[in-house]
PQR file with spaces between the fields and no chain letter, atoms N, CA, C, O and H, PARSE charges and radii, in Angstrom:
ATOM       1  N    MET     1       0.819   -1.190    0.000 -0.4000 1.5000
ATOM       2  CA   MET     1       0.000    0.000    0.000 -0.0000 2.0000
ATOM       3  C    MET     1       0.866    1.257    0.000  0.5500 1.7000
ATOM       4  O    MET     1       0.509    2.247   -0.639 -0.5500 1.4000
ATOM       5  N    ALA     2       1.995    1.235    0.704 -0.4000 1.5000
ATOM       6  CA   ALA     2       2.851    2.412    0.785 -0.0000 2.0000
ATOM       7  C    ALA     2       3.443    2.756   -0.581  0.5500 1.7000
ATOM       8  O    ALA     2       3.533    3.930   -0.938 -0.5500 1.4000
ATOM       9  H    ALA     2       2.285    0.431    1.222  0.4000 1.0000
ATOM      10  N    ALA     3       3.842    1.748   -1.340 -0.4000 1.5000
ATOM      11  CA   ALA     3       4.404    2.007   -2.662 -0.0000 2.0000
ATOM      12  C    ALA     3       3.332    2.571   -3.593  0.5500 1.7000
ATOM      13  O    ALA     3       3.612    3.430   -4.429 -0.5500 1.4000
ATOM      14  H    ALA     3       3.769    0.794   -1.050  0.4000 1.0000
ATOM      15  N    ASN     4       2.110    2.079   -3.439 -0.4000 1.5000
ATOM      16  CA   ASN     4       1.025    2.559   -4.272 -0.0000 2.0000
ATOM      17  C    ASN     4       0.718    4.016   -3.981  0.5500 1.7000
ATOM      18  O    ASN     4       0.492    4.790   -4.912 -0.5500 1.4000
ATOM      19  H    ASN     4       1.882    1.381   -2.760  0.4000 1.0000
ATOM      20  N    SER     5       0.703    4.414   -2.707 -0.4000 1.5000
ATOM      21  CA   SER     5       0.413    5.801   -2.370 -0.0000 2.0000
ATOM      22  C    SER     5       1.542    6.714   -2.841  0.5500 1.7000
ATOM      23  O    SER     5       1.294    7.862   -3.207 -0.5500 1.4000
ATOM      24  H    SER     5       0.887    3.785   -1.951  0.4000 1.0000
ATOM      25  N    GLY     6       2.777    6.218   -2.835 -0.4000 1.5000
ATOM      26  CA   GLY     6       3.888    7.005   -3.343 -0.0000 2.0000
ATOM      27  C    GLY     6       3.771    7.253   -4.837  0.5500 1.7000
ATOM      28  O    GLY     6       4.059    8.352   -5.310 -0.5500 1.4000
ATOM      29  H    GLY     6       2.978    5.285   -2.538  0.4000 1.0000
ATOM      30  N    SER     7       3.347    6.235   -5.585 -0.4000 1.5000
ATOM      31  CA   SER     7       3.183    6.422   -7.022 -0.0000 2.0000
ATOM      32  C    SER     7       2.014    7.340   -7.320  0.5500 1.7000
ATOM      33  O    SER     7       2.039    8.080   -8.303 -0.5500 1.4000
ATOM      34  H    SER     7       3.113    5.342   -5.201  0.4000 1.0000
ATOM      35  N    LEU     8       0.984    7.299   -6.476 -0.4000 1.5000
ATOM      36  CA   LEU     8      -0.132    8.222   -6.673 -0.0000 2.0000
ATOM      37  C    LEU     8       0.297    9.652   -6.403  0.5500 1.7000
ATOM      38  O    LEU     8      -0.156   10.576   -7.078 -0.5500 1.4000
ATOM      39  H    LEU     8       0.964    6.698   -5.677  0.4000 1.0000
ATOM      40  N    LEU     9       1.173    9.839   -5.415 -0.4000 1.5000
ATOM      41  CA   LEU     9       1.671   11.170   -5.128 -0.0000 2.0000
ATOM      42  C    LEU     9       2.467   11.703   -6.312  0.5500 1.7000
ATOM      43  O    LEU     9       2.349   12.872   -6.677 -0.5500 1.4000
ATOM      44  H    LEU     9       1.541    9.088   -4.867  0.4000 1.0000
ATOM      45  N    VAL    10       3.285   10.827   -6.910 -0.4000 1.5000
ATOM      46  CA   VAL    10       4.047   11.238   -8.081 -0.0000 2.0000
ATOM      47  C    VAL    10       3.097   11.596   -9.215  0.5500 1.7000
ATOM      48  O    VAL    10       3.311   12.591   -9.908 -0.5500 1.4000
ATOM      49  H    VAL    10       3.380    9.877   -6.614  0.4000 1.0000
ATOM      50  N    ASN    11       2.047   10.798   -9.415 -0.4000 1.5000
ATOM      51  CA   ASN    11       1.092   11.106  -10.468 -0.0000 2.0000
ATOM      52  C    ASN    11       0.378   12.424  -10.207  0.5500 1.7000
ATOM      53  O    ASN    11       0.124   13.192  -11.135 -0.5500 1.4000
ATOM      54  H    ASN    11       1.873    9.990   -8.852  0.4000 1.0000
ATOM      55  N    LYS    12       0.052   12.686   -8.930 -0.4000 1.5000
ATOM      56  CA   LYS    12      -0.630   13.930   -8.583 -0.0000 2.0000
ATOM      57  C    LYS    12       0.286   15.124   -8.843  0.5500 1.7000
ATOM      58  O    LYS    12      -0.137   16.117   -9.435 -0.5500 1.4000
ATOM      59  H    LYS    12       0.259   12.062   -8.177  0.4000 1.0000
ATOM      60  N    LEU    13       1.536   15.026   -8.401 -0.4000 1.5000
ATOM      61  CA   LEU    13       2.473   16.122   -8.621 -0.0000 2.0000
ATOM      62  C    LEU    13       2.759   16.314  -10.102  0.5500 1.7000
ATOM      63  O    LEU    13       2.861   17.444  -10.580 -0.5500 1.4000
ATOM      64  H    LEU    13       1.879   14.220   -7.920  0.4000 1.0000
ATOM      65  N    THR    14       2.887   15.213  -10.825 -0.4000 1.5000
ATOM      66  CA   THR    14       3.116   15.299  -12.265 -0.0000 2.0000
ATOM      67  C    THR    14       1.941   15.973  -12.955  0.5500 1.7000
ATOM      68  O    THR    14       2.131   16.804  -13.843 -0.5500 1.4000
ATOM      69  H    THR    14       2.804   14.295  -10.437  0.4000 1.0000
ATOM      70  N    ALA    15       0.730   15.619  -12.550 -0.4000 1.5000
ATOM      71  CA   ALA    15      -0.466   16.213  -13.148 -0.0000 2.0000
ATOM      72  C    ALA    15      -0.528   17.703  -12.876  0.5500 1.7000
ATOM      73  O    ALA    15      -0.864   18.482  -13.768 -0.5500 1.4000
ATOM      74  H    ALA    15       0.575   14.944  -11.829  0.4000 1.0000
ATOM      75  N    ILE    16      -0.208   18.110  -11.656 -0.4000 1.5000
ATOM      76  CA   ILE    16      -0.231   19.534  -11.319 -0.0000 2.0000
ATOM      77  C    ILE    16       0.819   20.290  -12.118  0.5500 1.7000
ATOM      78  O    ILE    16       0.565   21.398  -12.590 -0.5500 1.4000
ATOM      79  H    ILE    16       0.065   17.477  -10.932  0.4000 1.0000
ATOM      80  N    VAL    17       1.998   19.695  -12.270 -0.4000 1.5000
ATOM      81  CA   VAL    17       3.048   20.333  -13.067 -0.0000 2.0000
ATOM      82  C    VAL    17       2.602   20.458  -14.526  0.5500 1.7000
ATOM      83  O    VAL    17       2.815   21.495  -15.154 -0.5500 1.4000
ATOM      84  H    VAL    17       2.204   18.795  -11.886  0.4000 1.0000
ATOM      85  N    PHE    18       1.981   19.399  -15.067 -0.4000 1.5000
ATOM      86  CA   PHE    18       1.474   19.465  -16.441 -0.0000 2.0000
ATOM      87  C    PHE    18       0.443   20.572  -16.596  0.5500 1.7000
ATOM      88  O    PHE    18       0.459   21.295  -17.592 -0.5500 1.4000
ATOM      89  H    PHE    18       1.808   18.557  -14.557  0.4000 1.0000
ATOM      90  N    VAL    19      -0.452   20.715  -15.626 -0.4000 1.5000
ATOM      91  CA   VAL    19      -1.483   21.753  -15.708 -0.0000 2.0000
ATOM      92  C    VAL    19      -0.850   23.140  -15.687  0.5500 1.7000
ATOM      93  O    VAL    19      -1.209   23.997  -16.495 -0.5500 1.4000
ATOM      94  H    VAL    19      -0.464   20.128  -14.817  0.4000 1.0000
ATOM      95  N    VAL    20       0.083   23.365  -14.777 -0.4000 1.5000
ATOM      96  CA   VAL    20       0.706   24.690  -14.668 -0.0000 2.0000
ATOM      97  C    VAL    20       1.533   25.012  -15.909  0.5500 1.7000
ATOM      98  O    VAL    20       1.417   26.104  -16.466 -0.5500 1.4000
ATOM      99  H    VAL    20       0.375   22.668  -14.121  0.4000 1.0000
ATOM     100  N    VAL    21       2.362   24.073  -16.342 -0.4000 1.5000
ATOM     101  CA   VAL    21       3.201   24.316  -17.524 -0.0000 2.0000
ATOM     102  C    VAL    21       2.334   24.464  -18.776  0.5500 1.7000
ATOM     103  O    VAL    21       2.595   25.324  -19.618 -0.5500 1.4000
ATOM     104  H    VAL    21       2.456   23.186  -15.890  0.4000 1.0000
ATOM     105  N    GLY    22       1.309   23.629  -18.894 -0.4000 1.5000
ATOM     106  CA   GLY    22       0.409   23.737  -20.041 -0.0000 2.0000
ATOM     107  C    GLY    22      -0.294   25.075  -20.089  0.5500 1.7000
ATOM     108  O    GLY    22      -0.438   25.668  -21.158 -0.5500 1.4000
ATOM     109  H    GLY    22       1.097   22.931  -18.210  0.4000 1.0000
ATOM     110  N    PHE    23      -0.739   25.560  -18.924 -0.4000 1.5000
ATOM     111  CA   PHE    23      -1.388   26.866  -18.889 -0.0000 2.0000
ATOM     112  C    PHE    23      -0.419   27.979  -19.270  0.5500 1.7000
ATOM     113  O    PHE    23      -0.787   28.901  -19.998 -0.5500 1.4000
ATOM     114  H    PHE    23      -0.622   25.079  -18.055  0.4000 1.0000
ATOM     115  N    LEU    24       0.823   27.898  -18.781 -0.4000 1.5000
ATOM     116  CA   LEU    24       1.801   28.929  -19.126 -0.0000 2.0000
ATOM     117  C    LEU    24       2.132   28.919  -20.615  0.5500 1.7000
ATOM     118  O    LEU    24       2.267   29.979  -21.226 -0.5500 1.4000
ATOM     119  H    LEU    24       1.122   27.149  -18.190  0.4000 1.0000
ATOM     120  N    ILE    25       2.263   27.740  -21.199 -0.4000 1.5000
ATOM     121  CA   ILE    25       2.536   27.654  -22.637 -0.0000 2.0000
ATOM     122  C    ILE    25       1.332   28.161  -23.432  0.5500 1.7000
ATOM     123  O    ILE    25       1.489   28.872  -24.425 -0.5500 1.4000
ATOM     124  H    ILE    25       2.153   26.879  -20.702  0.4000 1.0000
ATOM     125  N    LEU    26       0.138   27.790  -22.991 -0.4000 1.5000
ATOM     126  CA   LEU    26      -1.082   28.258  -23.643 -0.0000 2.0000
ATOM     127  C    LEU    26      -1.180   29.780  -23.596  0.5500 1.7000
ATOM     128  O    LEU    26      -1.504   30.412  -24.601 -0.5500 1.4000
ATOM     129  H    LEU    26       0.011   27.212  -22.185  0.4000 1.0000
ATOM     130  N    ALA    27      -0.905   30.367  -22.440 -0.4000 1.5000
ATOM     131  CA   ALA    27      -0.954   31.823  -22.299 -0.0000 2.0000
ATOM     132  C    ALA    27       0.105   32.496  -23.162  0.5500 1.7000
ATOM     133  O    ALA    27      -0.147   33.549  -23.748 -0.5500 1.4000
ATOM     134  H    ALA    27      -0.642   29.853  -21.623  0.4000 1.0000
ATOM     135  N    SER    28       1.276   31.900  -23.241 -0.4000 1.5000
ATOM     136  CA   SER    28       2.342   32.452  -24.076 -0.0000 2.0000
ATOM     137  C    SER    28       1.950   32.405  -25.553  0.5500 1.7000
ATOM     138  O    SER    28       2.173   33.363  -26.293 -0.5500 1.4000
ATOM     139  H    SER    28       1.481   31.045  -22.765  0.4000 1.0000
ATOM     140  N    GLY    29       1.371   31.292  -25.970 -0.4000 1.5000
ATOM     141  CA   GLY    29       0.931   31.180  -27.355 -0.0000 2.0000
ATOM     142  C    GLY    29      -0.172   32.163  -27.687  0.5500 1.7000
ATOM     143  O    GLY    29      -0.215   32.703  -28.792 -0.5500 1.4000
ATOM     144  H    GLY    29       1.190   30.513  -25.369  0.4000 1.0000
ATOM     145  N    TYR    30      -1.065   32.398  -26.736 -0.4000 1.5000
ATOM     146  CA   TYR    30      -2.134   33.379  -26.943 -0.0000 2.0000
ATOM     147  C    TYR    30      -1.562   34.788  -27.031  0.5500 1.7000
ATOM     148  O    TYR    30      -1.979   35.588  -27.868 -0.5500 1.4000
ATOM     149  H    TYR    30      -1.030   31.959  -25.839  0.4000 1.0000
ATOM     150  N    ARG    31      -0.603   35.082  -26.156 -0.4000 1.5000
ATOM     151  CA   ARG    31      -0.018   36.424  -26.101 -0.0000 2.0000
ATOM     152  C    ARG    31       0.711   36.764  -27.389  0.5500 1.7000
ATOM     153  O    ARG    31       0.595   37.881  -27.895 -0.5500 1.4000
ATOM     154  H    ARG    31      -0.264   34.432  -25.476  0.4000 1.0000
ATOM     155  N    TYR    32       1.462   35.808  -27.922 -0.4000 1.5000
ATOM     156  CA   TYR    32       2.264   36.072  -29.118 -0.0000 2.0000
ATOM     157  C    TYR    32       1.609   35.601  -30.410  0.5500 1.7000
ATOM     158  O    TYR    32       2.202   35.735  -31.480 -0.5500 1.4000
ATOM     159  H    TYR    32       1.556   34.901  -27.510  0.4000 1.0000
ATOM     160  N    GLY    33       0.404   35.056  -30.335 -0.4000 1.5000
ATOM     161  CA   GLY    33      -0.337   34.678  -31.527 -0.0000 2.0000
ATOM     162  C    GLY    33       0.237   33.492  -32.271  0.5500 1.7000
ATOM     163  O    GLY    33       0.185   33.448  -33.500 -0.5500 1.4000
ATOM     164  H    GLY    33      -0.078   34.947  -29.466  0.4000 1.0000
ATOM     165  N    SER    34       0.780   32.534  -31.549 -0.4000 1.5000
ATOM     166  CA   SER    34       1.369   31.359  -32.180 -0.0000 2.0000
ATOM     167  C    SER    34       0.410   30.171  -32.070  0.5500 1.7000
ATOM     168  O    SER    34       0.203   29.641  -30.978 -0.5500 1.4000
ATOM     169  H    SER    34       0.822   32.570  -30.551  0.4000 1.0000
ATOM     170  N    PRO    35      -0.177   29.751  -33.200 -0.5600 1.5000
ATOM     171  CA   PRO    35      -1.136   28.644  -33.144  0.2800 2.0000
ATOM     172  C    PRO    35      -0.520   27.324  -32.679  0.5500 1.7000
ATOM     173  O    PRO    35      -1.175   26.556  -31.973 -0.5500 1.4000
ATOM     174  N    SER    36       0.719   27.051  -33.060 -0.4000 1.5000
ATOM     175  CA   SER    36       1.338   25.794  -32.648 -0.0000 2.0000
ATOM     176  C    SER    36       1.587   25.766  -31.143  0.5500 1.7000
ATOM     177  O    SER    36       1.455   24.714  -30.517 -0.5500 1.4000
ATOM     178  H    SER    36       1.251   27.675  -33.633  0.4000 1.0000
ATOM     179  N    THR    37       1.943   26.897  -30.560 -0.4000 1.5000
ATOM     180  CA   THR    37       2.134   26.976  -29.124 -0.0000 2.0000
ATOM     181  C    THR    37       0.798   26.852  -28.402  0.5500 1.7000
ATOM     182  O    THR    37       0.729   26.254  -27.328 -0.5500 1.4000
ATOM     183  H    THR    37       2.050   27.752  -31.068  0.4000 1.0000
ATOM     184  N    LEU    38      -0.255   27.407  -28.975 -0.4000 1.5000
ATOM     185  CA   LEU    38      -1.590   27.252  -28.399 -0.0000 2.0000
ATOM     186  C    LEU    38      -2.001   25.786  -28.355  0.5500 1.7000
ATOM     187  O    LEU    38      -2.504   25.306  -27.339 -0.5500 1.4000
ATOM     188  H    LEU    38      -0.199   27.893  -29.847  0.4000 1.0000
ATOM     189  N    VAL    39      -1.787   25.081  -29.451 -0.4000 1.5000
ATOM     190  CA   VAL    39      -2.157   23.664  -29.514 -0.0000 2.0000
ATOM     191  C    VAL    39      -1.308   22.849  -28.544  0.5500 1.7000
ATOM     192  O    VAL    39      -1.832   21.975  -27.854 -0.5500 1.4000
ATOM     193  H    VAL    39      -1.378   25.470  -30.277  0.4000 1.0000
ATOM     194  N    GLY    40      -0.018   23.118  -28.483 -0.4000 1.5000
ATOM     195  CA   GLY    40       0.859   22.412  -27.550 -0.0000 2.0000
ATOM     196  C    GLY    40       0.463   22.657  -26.104  0.5500 1.7000
ATOM     197  O    GLY    40       0.444   21.730  -25.294 -0.5500 1.4000
ATOM     198  H    GLY    40       0.408   23.828  -29.045  0.4000 1.0000
ATOM     199  N    GLY    41       0.149   23.896  -25.780 -0.4000 1.5000
ATOM     200  CA   GLY    41      -0.288   24.213  -24.431 -0.0000 2.0000
ATOM     201  C    GLY    41      -1.594   23.529  -24.080  0.5500 1.7000
ATOM     202  O    GLY    41      -1.770   23.050  -22.960 -0.5500 1.4000
ATOM     203  H    GLY    41       0.164   24.650  -26.438  0.4000 1.0000
ATOM     204  N    CYS    42      -2.521   23.483  -25.045 -0.4000 1.5000
ATOM     205  CA   CYS    42      -3.805   22.795  -24.815 -0.0000 2.0000
ATOM     206  C    CYS    42      -3.586   21.304  -24.572  0.5500 1.7000
ATOM     207  O    CYS    42      -4.216   20.717  -23.693 -0.5500 1.4000
ATOM     208  H    CYS    42      -2.379   23.872  -25.955  0.4000 1.0000
ATOM     209  N    LEU    43      -2.702   20.698  -25.344 -0.4000 1.5000
ATOM     210  CA   LEU    43      -2.440   19.267  -25.173 -0.0000 2.0000
ATOM     211  C    LEU    43      -1.817   18.961  -23.812  0.5500 1.7000
ATOM     212  O    LEU    43      -2.225   18.014  -23.139 -0.5500 1.4000
ATOM     213  H    LEU    43      -2.191   21.175  -26.059  0.4000 1.0000
ATOM     214  N    ILE    44      -0.840   19.755  -23.412 -0.4000 1.5000
ATOM     215  CA   ILE    44      -0.190   19.526  -22.121 -0.0000 2.0000
ATOM     216  C    ILE    44      -1.180   19.773  -20.984  0.5500 1.7000
ATOM     217  O    ILE    44      -1.206   19.021  -20.009 -0.5500 1.4000
ATOM     218  H    ILE    44      -0.509   20.524  -23.959  0.4000 1.0000
ATOM     219  N    LEU    45      -1.985   20.812  -21.103 -0.4000 1.5000
ATOM     220  CA   LEU    45      -3.009   21.096  -20.100 -0.0000 2.0000
ATOM     221  C    LEU    45      -4.024   19.957  -20.016  0.5500 1.7000
ATOM     222  O    LEU    45      -4.425   19.559  -18.923 -0.5500 1.4000
ATOM     223  H    LEU    45      -1.963   21.423  -21.895  0.4000 1.0000
ATOM     224  N    ALA    46      -4.438   19.436  -21.169 -0.4000 1.5000
ATOM     225  CA   ALA    46      -5.401   18.330  -21.188 -0.0000 2.0000
ATOM     226  C    ALA    46      -4.806   17.068  -20.557  0.5500 1.7000
ATOM     227  O    ALA    46      -5.506   16.347  -19.847 -0.5500 1.4000
ATOM     228  H    ALA    46      -4.113   19.759  -22.058  0.4000 1.0000
ATOM     229  N    ILE    47      -3.532   16.796  -20.807 -0.4000 1.5000
ATOM     230  CA   ILE    47      -2.884   15.631  -20.193 -0.0000 2.0000
ATOM     231  C    ILE    47      -2.891   15.776  -18.673  0.5500 1.7000
ATOM     232  O    ILE    47      -3.175   14.814  -17.959 -0.5500 1.4000
ATOM     233  H    ILE    47      -2.963   17.382  -21.384  0.4000 1.0000
ATOM     234  N    GLY    48      -2.581   16.965  -18.180 -0.4000 1.5000
ATOM     235  CA   GLY    48      -2.590   17.193  -16.738 -0.0000 2.0000
ATOM     236  C    GLY    48      -3.966   17.017  -16.130  0.5500 1.7000
ATOM     237  O    GLY    48      -4.102   16.425  -15.059 -0.5500 1.4000
ATOM     238  H    GLY    48      -2.350   17.746  -18.760  0.4000 1.0000
ATOM     239  N    VAL    49      -4.986   17.524  -16.800 -0.4000 1.5000
ATOM     240  CA   VAL    49      -6.358   17.384  -16.296 -0.0000 2.0000
ATOM     241  C    VAL    49      -6.784   15.915  -16.299  0.5500 1.7000
ATOM     242  O    VAL    49      -7.419   15.450  -15.353 -0.5500 1.4000
ATOM     243  H    VAL    49      -4.875   18.006  -17.669  0.4000 1.0000
ATOM     244  N    ILE    50      -6.440   15.195  -17.349 -0.4000 1.5000
ATOM     245  CA   ILE    50      -6.790   13.767  -17.420 -0.0000 2.0000
ATOM     246  C    ILE    50      -6.102   12.985  -16.304  0.5500 1.7000
ATOM     247  O    ILE    50      -6.716   12.112  -15.690 -0.5500 1.4000
ATOM     248  H    ILE    50      -5.923   15.573  -18.118  0.4000 1.0000
ATOM     249  N    LEU    51      -4.831   13.293  -16.035 -0.4000 1.5000
ATOM     250  CA   LEU    51      -4.127   12.611  -14.951 -0.0000 2.0000
ATOM     251  C    LEU    51      -4.777   12.900  -13.596  0.5500 1.7000
ATOM     252  O    LEU    51      -4.878   12.008  -12.753 -0.5500 1.4000
ATOM     253  H    LEU    51      -4.332   14.002  -16.533  0.4000 1.0000
ATOM     254  N    LEU    52      -5.216   14.143  -13.385 -0.4000 1.5000
ATOM     255  CA   LEU    52      -5.897   14.474  -12.133 -0.0000 2.0000
ATOM     256  C    LEU    52      -7.231   13.747  -12.013  0.5500 1.7000
ATOM     257  O    LEU    52      -7.588   13.269  -10.936 -0.5500 1.4000
ATOM     258  H    LEU    52      -5.134   14.867  -14.070  0.4000 1.0000
ATOM     259  N    ILE    53      -7.961   13.664  -13.110 -0.4000 1.5000
ATOM     260  CA   ILE    53      -9.247   12.952  -13.097 -0.0000 2.0000
ATOM     261  C    ILE    53      -9.030   11.473  -12.793  0.5500 1.7000
ATOM     262  O    ILE    53      -9.776   10.883  -12.012 -0.5500 1.4000
ATOM     263  H    ILE    53      -7.672   14.053  -13.985  0.4000 1.0000
ATOM     264  N    LEU    54      -8.009   10.874  -13.407 -0.4000 1.5000
ATOM     265  CA   LEU    54      -7.716    9.465  -13.137 -0.0000 2.0000
ATOM     266  C    LEU    54      -7.318    9.239  -11.680  0.5500 1.7000
ATOM     267  O    LEU    54      -7.688    8.228  -11.083 -0.5500 1.4000
ATOM     268  H    LEU    54      -7.402   11.354  -14.041  0.4000 1.0000
ATOM     269  N    LYS    55      -6.566   10.176  -11.110 -0.4000 1.5000
ATOM     270  CA   LYS    55      -6.166   10.059   -9.715 -0.0000 2.0000
ATOM     271  C    LYS    55      -7.387   10.106   -8.806  0.5500 1.7000
ATOM     272  O    LYS    55      -7.481    9.326   -7.858 -0.5500 1.4000
ATOM     273  H    LYS    55      -6.266   10.997  -11.595  0.4000 1.0000
ATOM     274  N    ILE    56      -8.320   11.011   -9.081 -0.4000 1.5000
ATOM     275  CA   ILE    56      -9.534   11.127   -8.276 -0.0000 2.0000
ATOM     276  C    ILE    56     -10.399    9.885   -8.438  0.5500 1.7000
ATOM     277  O    ILE    56     -10.964    9.395   -7.460 -0.5500 1.4000
ATOM     278  H    ILE    56      -8.243   11.645   -9.851  0.4000 1.0000
ATOM     279  N    ALA    57     -10.510    9.372   -9.654 -0.4000 1.5000
ATOM     280  CA   ALA    57     -11.311    8.163   -9.884 -0.0000 2.0000
ATOM     281  C    ALA    57     -10.716    6.963   -9.158  0.5500 1.7000
ATOM     282  O    ALA    57     -11.453    6.156   -8.591 -0.5500 1.4000
ATOM     283  H    ALA    57     -10.051    9.770  -10.449  0.4000 1.0000
ATOM     284  N    ARG    58      -9.383    6.837   -9.168 -0.4000 1.5000
ATOM     285  CA   ARG    58      -8.728    5.751   -8.444 -0.0000 2.0000
ATOM     286  C    ARG    58      -8.949    5.869   -6.944  0.5500 1.7000
ATOM     287  O    ARG    58      -9.194    4.871   -6.265 -0.5500 1.4000
ATOM     288  H    ARG    58      -8.784    7.492   -9.629  0.4000 1.0000
ATOM     289  N    ARG    59      -8.862    7.081   -6.433 -0.4000 1.5000
ATOM     290  CA   ARG    59      -9.066    7.290   -5.000 -0.0000 2.0000
ATOM     291  C    ARG    59     -10.501    6.945   -4.603  0.5500 1.7000
ATOM     292  O    ARG    59     -10.725    6.330   -3.560 -0.5500 1.4000
ATOM     293  H    ARG    59      -8.662    7.891   -6.984  0.4000 1.0000
ATOM     294  N    ASN    60     -11.466    7.336   -5.425 -0.4000 1.5000
ATOM     295  CA   ASN    60     -12.864    7.045   -5.114 -0.0000 2.0000
ATOM     296  C    ASN    60     -13.181    5.555   -5.228  0.5500 1.7000
ATOM     297  O    ASN    60     -14.037    5.055   -4.498 -0.5500 1.4000
ATOM     298  H    ASN    60     -11.284    7.835   -6.271  0.4000 1.0000
ATOM     299  N    SER    61     -12.520    4.849   -6.114 -0.4000 1.5000
ATOM     300  CA   SER    61     -12.781    3.418   -6.247 -0.0000 2.0000
ATOM     301  C    SER    61     -12.177    2.612   -5.094  0.5500 1.7000
ATOM     302  O    SER    61     -12.639    1.507   -4.808 -0.5500 1.4000
ATOM     303  H    SER    61     -11.825    5.255   -6.707  0.4000 1.0000
ATOM     304  N    GLU    62     -11.150    3.154   -4.428 -0.4000 1.5000
ATOM     305  CA   GLU    62     -10.528    2.463   -3.301 -0.0000 2.0000
ATOM     306  C    GLU    62     -11.304    2.649   -2.003  0.5500 1.7000
ATOM     307  O    GLU    62     -11.111    1.885   -1.057 -0.5500 1.4000
ATOM     308  H    GLU    62     -10.776    4.051   -4.661  0.4000 1.0000
ATOM     309  N    MET    63     -12.170    3.640   -1.943 -0.4000 1.5000
ATOM     310  CA   MET    63     -12.905    3.902   -0.712 -0.0000 2.0000
ATOM     311  C    MET    63     -13.953    2.810   -0.491  0.5500 1.7000
ATOM     312  O    MET    63     -14.576    2.347   -1.446 -0.5500 1.4000
ATOM     313  H    MET    63     -12.327    4.260   -2.712  0.4000 1.0000
ATOM     314  N    PRO    64     -14.151    2.394    0.769 -0.5600 1.5000
ATOM     315  CA   PRO    64     -15.112    1.324    1.045  0.2800 2.0000
ATOM     316  C    PRO    64     -16.555    1.761    0.877  0.5500 1.7000
ATOM     317  O    PRO    64     -17.469    0.962    1.077 -0.5500 1.4000
């Protein structure tokens, strides 16, 4: 159980980092009008959100 909670913590931190970095890239692409940067930022942001959703779903499925 301890190893599992450690990997979930890594997934949670990774997801938060993806969300923050994705938002910053998205904002940069919007500011400078770069469509490729906008798409890249959206993809990274979406990956972070999906990882957070999966973490919450896993936590809810483990509850009795």
